N, C-alpha and C positions, 0 to 999 in steps of 0.2 A: 512425588511420594507414591507413585503408582506401584512401585516394586516392593513396598513394605507390606508385611503380613502382620496383622494384629490378632492375637489369640482370642478366640471366642469363649472358650470354657475357662473363665477366670476362677471358678470354684476348684477345678482340678489343679490349677497353678497354685492356689492357696493351700490346697491339701498337700501337694508335694513339698512346698516350702515349709509348712508347719510340721508335717509328720516325718519327712525324710531328711531334714536338715541340709537341704541343698539350696543354692541361691535362686533368686527369682529368674535370672537369665537362663540358667540351666533348666529350671522348671518350665519356663515358657517355650524353650526349644523342644523339650520332650513333648509337651502338649501340642505344639504346632505341628510336629512330625506326625502325630496321631491324627490330627484334624485334616492334614493335607495328604494323608496316606503316602508319606514320603518313603523313598527306598533307602535313604542313608541319613544318618545323624552324625555330624562332626562334633566331637566333644572330647576334651582332655581330662576333665576332673574325674578322678577314679570313683568317688562316691556317686556322683551324678550318672556316670556310665552304668554303674550297678543298678541304680534306680531305673534308668532307661531300659535296661535288659528285662526287668520285671514288668514294667509298664507297657513296653512296646515289644511284644514277644518275638515277632519276626523281623524286627528292624536290624539292619546292618549298621554297626557302629564303627567309626574310625576316628582316630586322633591324629595329632600332628605327626607323630612318628610313622603312622600308617600312610599318611599323605606323602611323606618323604620317600618311603619305599615304593609307593605307587609311581611317583614322579621319576624315580630312578629306573623303575621297570620300563617306563615309557620313554626313557632317555631324555627327559626334560631337564634333569640335573645330572651332574657328573658323579656326585658323591653324596651319600646320606651323611657321612661323617662331617664333611665340610659344612653342609647346610645346618646340621645339628649344632656344630660348634658356633656358628653365627647366631643361632637362636639362643644358645646358652649365654653368649655375650650380651644378649638383649633381654635378660631376666627370665628366659624360659627355664623351668626347673624340672629335673629328673634326678633320680638317685644315681650314685656312682655305679651301683650294681646293674641298673637298667642300661646305663650308658655303655658299660662293658658288653652287656648282652647284645645291644644294638650293633656295636662294632663287629662282634663275632658273627652275627647274622649276616651283615653286609658282606663280610669276608667269605663266608660259606656260599652265599648267593653268587658272588663274583666267581668263585672257584667253579661252581656248578655251571654258570653261564659260559665261562671260557671252555669248559670241558665239552659242553654241547656245541659250541661254535666249531671246535676241532672236529667233532663227529660229522657236522654238516659239511 
């Protein structure tokens, strides 16, 4: 259990849960990031991300979609779309509008990447 971190500021966790209507897990993640001076918070819940932006002014936030694009950029995965579809099969939820936007973004990034490859 050496790698586990337990939040020290339980009052802030309770405050976020009670005043912001976010879950205890999200609240603890936000408070832990502040306590640890972390550079990045991984979180998907939209309301919790908005709370984190207010509570952690200079914190970088990233969700699952951002991780997929980052992995694609590093060539760790071949396709954002393929991996996103696997997530959707396993109860990951996004709106159809966001899904379409993600596919368009990937297509545009691939177009730009191929164009830069030709120039090099």
